[in-house]
C-alpha positions in Angstrom: -115.8 101.4 221.5 -113.0 99.1 220.2 -111.0 100.8 217.4 -109.1 97.7 216.8 -112.0 96.0 215.5 -113.0 98.9 213.6 -109.7 99.0 211.7 -109.4 95.3 211.3 -112.7 94.5 209.6 -112.0 97.0 206.6 -108.6 95.6 206.4 -109.6 92.1 206.1 -112.5 93.1 203.6 -109.8 94.8 201.4 -107.4 91.6 201.8 -110.1 89.2 200.9 -111.1 91.3 197.7 -107.3 91.4 196.7 -107.1 87.6 197.3 -110.3 87.1 195.2 -109.1 89.5 192.3 -105.8 87.8 192.0 -106.9 84.3 192.1 -110.3 84.1 190.5 -111.5 87.3 188.8 -112.8 85.2 185.8 -111.3 82.4 183.7 -108.4 83.0 181.7 -109.2 83.8 178.0 -106.7 82.3 175.4 -108.5 83.1 172.2 -106.2 81.0 170.0 -104.2 77.8 170.2 -101.0 76.7 168.9 -99.6 73.3 167.8 -96.3 72.5 169.4 -95.8 68.9 168.6 -97.4 65.7 166.8 -97.1 62.0 167.7 -97.7 59.1 165.3 -99.1 55.6 165.6 -100.5 53.2 163.2 -103.0 50.0 163.2 -104.7 48.0 160.3 -108.3 47.2 159.5 -109.7 45.2 162.5 -107.2 47.0 164.9 -104.3 44.8 163.5 -100.9 45.7 164.7 -99.0 46.8 161.5 -95.7 48.1 162.8 -93.8 44.9 163.7 -91.5 44.8 160.9 -93.0 41.7 159.3 -95.4 41.6 156.5 -99.2 42.5 157.3 -102.1 41.6 155.5 -104.9 44.2 156.1 -107.4 46.0 153.9 -106.5 49.4 155.1 -104.1 51.4 157.2 -105.0 54.1 159.7 -102.6 56.5 160.9 -103.2 58.3 164.2 -101.6 61.4 164.7 -102.0 63.3 168.2 -101.3 67.0 168.3 -99.8 68.6 171.3 -101.7 72.1 171.7 -100.8 74.9 174.0 -102.9 77.9 174.7 -102.0 81.3 173.0 -102.5 84.9 173.6 -102.7 84.8 177.3 -104.4 87.9 178.9 -102.9 87.8 182.4 -104.8 89.4 185.4 -103.4 92.8 186.2 -103.4 92.3 189.9 -102.3 88.8 190.1 -98.9 89.9 191.3 -100.5 90.9 194.6 -101.2 87.1 195.8 -99.9 83.6 195.2 -102.5 82.2 192.6 -101.7 78.8 193.9 -104.4 79.6 196.9 -107.3 79.7 194.1 -109.3 76.5 195.0 -112.2 77.1 192.9 -111.3 79.2 190.0 -113.0 78.4 186.6 -111.2 76.5 183.9 -109.4 78.5 181.5 -111.0 79.1 178.0 -108.6 78.0 175.3 -108.7 78.2 171.5 -112.2 79.2 170.9 -111.0 81.2 167.9 -108.9 78.5 166.3 -105.4 78.2 165.5 -103.0 81.0 166.0 -101.0 80.2 162.9 -103.0 78.9 159.9 -102.1 75.7 158.4 -100.6 76.2 154.9 -100.3 72.5 154.1 -100.5 68.9 155.3 -98.6 66.2 153.6 -98.3 62.4 154.0 -95.3 60.9 152.4 -93.5 57.6 152.3 -89.8 57.1 152.7 -90.1 54.3 149.7 -91.5 54.4 146.3 -95.1 54.1 146.6 -97.1 52.8 143.4 -94.7 54.4 140.9 -94.5 57.7 143.2 -90.9 58.6 144.3 -90.1 58.4 147.9 -91.1 61.5 150.0 -93.8 62.5 147.3 -97.0 63.6 148.5 -99.6 60.7 149.0 -102.4 63.0 150.0 -104.5 61.4 146.9 -104.4 58.1 148.6 -105.5 59.4 152.2 -108.7 60.5 153.6 -109.4 62.1 157.0 -111.9 60.4 159.4 -114.0 63.1 161.1 -116.5 61.2 162.9 -117.0 58.7 160.1 -117.3 61.3 157.4 -114.2 61.0 155.4 -112.7 64.0 153.8 -109.8 64.8 151.5 -106.7 66.1 153.2 -107.2 69.7 151.4 -110.8 70.2 152.6 -109.6 69.0 156.0 -107.1 72.0 156.1 -109.9 74.4 155.0 -112.2 73.0 157.9 -109.6 73.5 160.6 -108.6 77.1 159.3 -112.1 78.5 158.7 -114.1 76.5 161.7 -111.7 76.7 164.4 -111.7 72.8 164.4 -109.2 72.1 167.4 -106.7 69.4 166.1 -106.2 66.6 168.8 -106.3 63.2 167.7 -107.0 62.9 163.8 -107.0 59.8 161.9 -105.9 59.5 158.2 -107.1 56.3 156.4 -105.5 54.6 153.2 -107.0 51.5 151.4 -104.8 51.6 148.3 -102.1 48.9 148.8 -98.6 49.5 147.6 -97.3 47.7 144.7 -94.0 46.7 146.7 -93.5 45.0 150.0 -90.3 47.0 150.9 -92.2 48.6 153.7 -93.1 52.2 154.3 -92.4 54.8 157.0 -95.3 57.2 156.8 -94.5 60.7 157.4 -96.9 63.6 158.4 -95.5 67.1 157.7 -97.8 70.2 158.8 -96.7 73.6 157.6 -98.0 76.8 159.3 -98.0 80.4 157.8 -95.4 81.5 160.3 -92.9 79.1 158.5 -93.1 76.4 161.3 -93.0 73.0 160.2 -93.9 70.0 162.4 -93.4 66.3 161.6 -94.1 63.0 162.8 -93.4 59.3 161.3 -94.7 56.0 161.9 -92.5 52.8 162.4 -91.7 50.7 159.3 -95.0 49.3 157.9 -94.7 46.2 155.4 -98.1 45.9 153.9 -99.6 43.6 151.2 
């Protein structure tokens, strides 16, 4: 009887189990997500370019904000230290953010660096803007409650304004998002001169 084979087979079985447990026990679960950054771009009705520094004649301005998300509350596999997880070739994708934001949104504010229809610079223009959710236009305040209550994941959100400014000095629209942990993230467009 070959004792070497008897010893090698259980050792191989144990090693393959360790490799499996350390690489693919199940998908990592990140129940929440966190917003770590925002990017801004703008265009006008008919997909017109509006941030060239010259006067633009459009009916509405669309502000597109891209949110950079990161998974939060990583529950690491307790035996992952036994093997390099780089060997996992068929592991399932991680589950990220199914319970919504880790830090709830306190407020979203859009403002301009110039006077906008008699409102001072850097004052909220939220009453002029609507959020486009699959062609269902919502106020910014109702949008905040949707994000916090339903776990709506912020990715690319579009804010629309149809009320033209009374002056053509130009406006840099700034989005400011404040979270309940005190974090404030901002993103601004280039200057838009709109008539």
